[in-house]
C-alpha positions as CSV (number, residue, x, y, z in Angstrom):
1,M,21.2,-33.7,-36.1
2,S,24.7,-33.8,-38.1
3,N,24.3,-33.0,-41.8
4,T,25.7,-37.4,-42.2
5,A,22.6,-38.8,-40.9
6,H,22.1,-42.0,-41.7
7,A,19.0,-44.8,-41.4
8,P,19.9,-47.2,-37.7
9,R,22.9,-48.2,-37.9
10,W,21.3,-52.4,-37.4
11,L,20.0,-52.4,-41.0
12,K,23.8,-53.1,-42.1
13,F,23.2,-56.7,-39.9
14,V,19.9,-57.4,-41.5
15,K,19.0,-58.7,-45.2
16,L,15.9,-57.1,-45.7
17,K,12.9,-59.1,-47.8
18,T,11.3,-55.8,-49.1
19,N,13.4,-52.3,-49.4
20,F,10.5,-50.3,-48.3
21,F,11.8,-47.2,-49.2
22,D,12.4,-47.8,-52.3
23,L,8.4,-48.4,-52.2
24,L,7.8,-45.5,-50.7
25,S,9.7,-43.7,-53.6
26,A,8.1,-44.7,-55.8
27,Q,4.8,-44.2,-54.9
28,A,6.1,-40.6,-53.8
29,Q,7.2,-39.8,-57.4
30,T,3.9,-41.1,-59.0
31,T,1.9,-38.7,-56.5
32,S,4.4,-36.0,-58.2
33,D,3.9,-37.3,-61.1
34,G,0.1,-36.5,-60.9
35,I,0.1,-33.0,-59.5
36,T,2.6,-32.1,-62.6
37,A,-0.3,-33.8,-64.8
38,L,-3.0,-31.6,-63.2
39,K,-0.6,-28.3,-63.8
40,D,0.6,-29.1,-66.8
41,W,-3.8,-29.8,-68.1
42,V,-4.9,-26.6,-65.9
43,E,-2.2,-24.5,-67.5
44,A,-2.0,-25.8,-71.7
45,G,-5.8,-27.8,-71.5
46,M,-4.7,-30.7,-73.4
47,T,-6.8,-33.5,-72.4
48,E,-3.7,-36.0,-72.2
49,Q,-2.8,-34.4,-69.5
50,C,-6.2,-34.6,-67.8
51,N,-6.2,-38.4,-68.3
52,R,-3.0,-38.6,-67.4
53,V,-4.3,-38.0,-63.7
54,H,-6.7,-40.8,-64.2
55,D,-3.9,-43.3,-64.9
56,L,-1.3,-41.8,-62.1
57,E,-4.3,-42.2,-59.2
58,H,-4.5,-46.0,-60.5
59,K,-1.0,-46.5,-60.6
60,G,-0.5,-44.8,-56.7
61,D,-3.8,-47.3,-55.5
62,D,-1.6,-50.0,-57.5
63,E,1.6,-48.9,-55.5
64,K,0.0,-48.1,-52.1
65,Q,-1.9,-52.4,-52.6
66,K,2.1,-53.5,-53.3
67,L,2.9,-51.7,-50.0
68,E,0.5,-52.8,-48.0
69,R,0.5,-56.5,-48.8
70,E,4.8,-56.6,-48.3
71,L,4.1,-54.5,-44.7
72,H,1.7,-58.4,-44.1
73,D,5.0,-60.6,-45.0
74,N,7.5,-58.9,-43.8
75,F,8.3,-59.7,-39.9
76,V,11.5,-56.8,-40.5
77,T,10.8,-54.0,-41.1
78,P,13.6,-50.3,-41.4
79,F,11.2,-48.8,-39.1
80,D,8.1,-48.8,-37.4
81,R,5.7,-50.0,-40.0
82,E,2.6,-47.8,-39.1
83,D,5.0,-45.0,-40.0
84,I,5.6,-47.0,-43.5
85,Y,1.8,-47.4,-43.8
86,D,0.7,-44.3,-42.6
87,I,3.3,-42.6,-45.3
88,S,2.0,-44.8,-48.1
89,A,-1.5,-43.6,-47.1
90,M,-1.2,-39.6,-46.7
91,L,0.6,-40.1,-50.4
92,D,-2.7,-41.6,-52.0
93,Q,-4.8,-39.1,-50.3
94,I,-2.9,-36.4,-51.8
95,L,-3.6,-38.0,-55.1
96,N,-7.1,-39.1,-54.4
97,G,-7.8,-35.5,-53.9
98,T,-6.0,-34.3,-57.1
99,K,-8.7,-36.4,-59.2
100,K,-11.4,-35.1,-57.0
101,L,-9.8,-31.7,-58.3
102,V,-9.5,-32.8,-61.7
103,K,-13.3,-33.8,-61.5
104,D,-14.3,-30.5,-59.6
105,I,-12.9,-27.8,-62.5
106,E,-14.4,-29.7,-65.2
107,F,-17.5,-29.3,-63.4
108,D,-16.7,-25.7,-62.9
109,R,-16.1,-26.1,-66.8
110,G,-19.7,-26.8,-67.2
111,I,-18.5,-30.4,-68.3
112,I,-20.0,-33.1,-67.8
113,I,-19.1,-36.4,-67.8
114,S,-20.3,-39.9,-68.8
115,A,-21.9,-42.3,-66.9
116,N,-22.0,-46.1,-67.3
117,T,-25.9,-47.0,-67.7
118,S,-25.7,-50.2,-69.6
119,D,-26.1,-52.8,-67.8
120,E,-23.1,-55.1,-68.6
121,P,-20.5,-54.4,-65.7
122,D,-17.4,-52.4,-67.0
123,D,-13.7,-52.1,-66.3
124,A,-14.2,-49.2,-63.4
125,R,-11.1,-47.4,-64.8
126,E,-12.1,-46.9,-68.2
127,E,-15.6,-46.1,-67.1
128,D,-14.0,-43.6,-64.6
129,K,-11.8,-41.2,-67.6
130,L,-12.2,-37.7,-66.4
131,C,-12.0,-35.9,-70.0
132,T,-12.5,-37.2,-72.9
133,K,-11.6,-35.3,-76.5
134,E,-14.6,-34.8,-77.3
135,A,-15.2,-32.8,-74.6
136,H,-13.3,-30.7,-74.8
137,P,-10.0,-30.7,-76.8
138,K,-9.2,-27.4,-74.6
139,L,-9.8,-26.7,-71.3
140,N,-10.4,-23.0,-71.8
141,P,-8.9,-20.3,-73.9
142,E,-9.0,-18.3,-70.8
143,T,-7.0,-20.5,-68.0
144,D,-7.4,-19.2,-64.2
145,E,-4.0,-17.5,-63.6
146,R,-5.0,-17.8,-59.8
147,L,-6.0,-21.8,-60.4
148,L,-2.4,-22.4,-61.8
149,Q,-0.4,-20.8,-59.1
150,M,-2.3,-22.6,-56.8
151,C,-1.4,-26.1,-59.3
152,K,2.8,-25.1,-59.1
153,G,2.1,-24.3,-55.3
154,L,1.6,-27.7,-54.8
155,A,4.3,-29.3,-57.2
156,K,6.8,-27.1,-55.8
157,G,5.4,-29.1,-52.1
158,T,4.9,-32.6,-54.1
159,D,8.5,-32.1,-55.4
160,D,9.8,-31.6,-51.6
161,L,8.2,-34.3,-50.6
162,V,10.0,-36.8,-53.4
163,N,12.8,-35.9,-52.0
164,A,12.4,-36.0,-48.4
165,V,11.0,-39.6,-49.3
166,K,13.5,-40.1,-51.1
167,S,16.5,-38.9,-48.4
168,L,14.8,-41.0,-45.7
169,E,17.0,-44.2,-46.2
170,H,20.2,-42.4,-46.7
171,E,20.4,-38.8,-45.8
172,L,18.1,-37.6,-43.2
173,S,19.4,-34.6,-42.9
174,S,18.5,-33.7,-46.5
175,C,15.0,-35.2,-45.4
176,C,14.8,-32.8,-43.2
177,E,15.2,-29.7,-45.1
178,H,12.8,-31.3,-47.8
179,A,10.2,-32.1,-44.8
180,N,10.1,-28.6,-43.9
181,H,9.7,-27.2,-47.4
182,A,7.3,-28.8,-47.6
183,R,5.2,-28.3,-44.9
184,K,5.1,-24.4,-46.0
185,T,3.3,-25.9,-49.2
186,Q,-0.1,-25.0,-47.1
187,T,0.7,-21.6,-46.1
188,R,1.2,-20.5,-49.5
189,I,-2.3,-21.8,-51.0
190,A,-3.5,-20.1,-47.8
191,N,-2.3,-16.7,-49.1
192,L,-3.3,-17.6,-52.9
193,H,-6.9,-18.6,-51.9
194,R,-7.2,-15.4,-50.0
195,A,-6.8,-13.6,-52.8
196,S,-8.5,-15.3,-55.2
197,M,-11.4,-14.9,-52.8
198,K,-11.2,-11.4,-52.5
199,E,-11.2,-11.0,-56.0
200,L,-14.5,-13.1,-56.8
201,Y,-15.9,-11.4,-53.9
202,E,-15.4,-8.0,-55.4
203,Q,-16.5,-8.9,-58.9
204,G,-20.3,-9.7,-57.8
205,D,-20.3,-13.0,-59.2
206,A,-22.5,-15.4,-57.1
207,I,-22.8,-18.3,-59.3
208,R,-19.2,-17.9,-60.3
209,L,-18.1,-17.8,-56.5
210,V,-19.4,-20.5,-55.5
211,R,-18.5,-22.5,-58.1
212,K,-14.6,-21.7,-57.9
213,K,-15.0,-21.4,-54.1
214,H,-15.7,-25.3,-54.7
215,V,-11.9,-25.5,-56.6
216,Y,-9.6,-23.4,-54.4
217,D,-11.0,-25.3,-51.4
218,Q,-10.1,-28.2,-53.1
219,V,-7.1,-26.9,-53.6
220,Q,-6.4,-25.9,-50.3
221,I,-7.0,-29.4,-48.9
222,I,-4.5,-31.0,-50.9
223,A,-1.9,-28.8,-49.3
224,E,-3.1,-29.5,-45.6
225,R,-2.3,-33.2,-47.3
226,I,1.2,-32.2,-48.1
227,E,1.8,-30.3,-45.2
228,I,0.1,-32.7,-42.5
229,L,2.9,-35.6,-44.7
230,G,5.8,-33.0,-44.8
231,E,4.9,-33.1,-40.5
232,K,4.8,-37.0,-40.7
233,L,7.8,-37.5,-42.4
234,L,9.9,-35.0,-40.0
235,H,8.8,-37.5,-36.9
236,V,10.5,-40.2,-39.0
237,S,13.1,-38.3,-39.0
238,V,13.6,-37.7,-36.1
239,K,12.9,-41.2,-34.8
240,L,15.4,-42.7,-37.5
241,G,17.9,-40.7,-36.5
């Protein structure tokens, strides 16, 4: 593939109703912002960053639903509509996994999230807030360095995804480069996961082992989703080229 590879030439002669590249780029950026908020929360323990993950997850849902509506309303798309849908769905899965990871970390820290027990239905999005200042102004005075390194790895992987998605329209060679970097996320996280589990086994605390393993396993699930999307973007870039 040349360094000046672009999207299909026929796009120059067709006026598309919707720019699906922009929609995917916006959703990818939201996903990356969510991972960054997770990393910042794990590092600094600030409640605002924890709740930002929640807010961004719902923003990502809205962006995915908008893209789905546009797919229904548009007869012509810049590339296969199934591929457009798959990229959006995979981004959504990464952000959903991030929100679940925050809840898993809270459980590991012994934080109980209050549930709505009233008879009156509340807005589900407000009911599902992850963190409260009353629960913990700080995540933990002792930062989990292993978890922080994993979250930094996830942030790097989603940054690569953002750059890959944003390159789809005009620079396929750059898309391939960033998608390849994103694919390596799972390997990096797997290495950290193994080192972390080895350390936990050596400490001999069974309860701590079980609780930490649950958190670390969820990080690995997110990393696997990043890898799968990186592979998907490579597949799409080959078809477009």
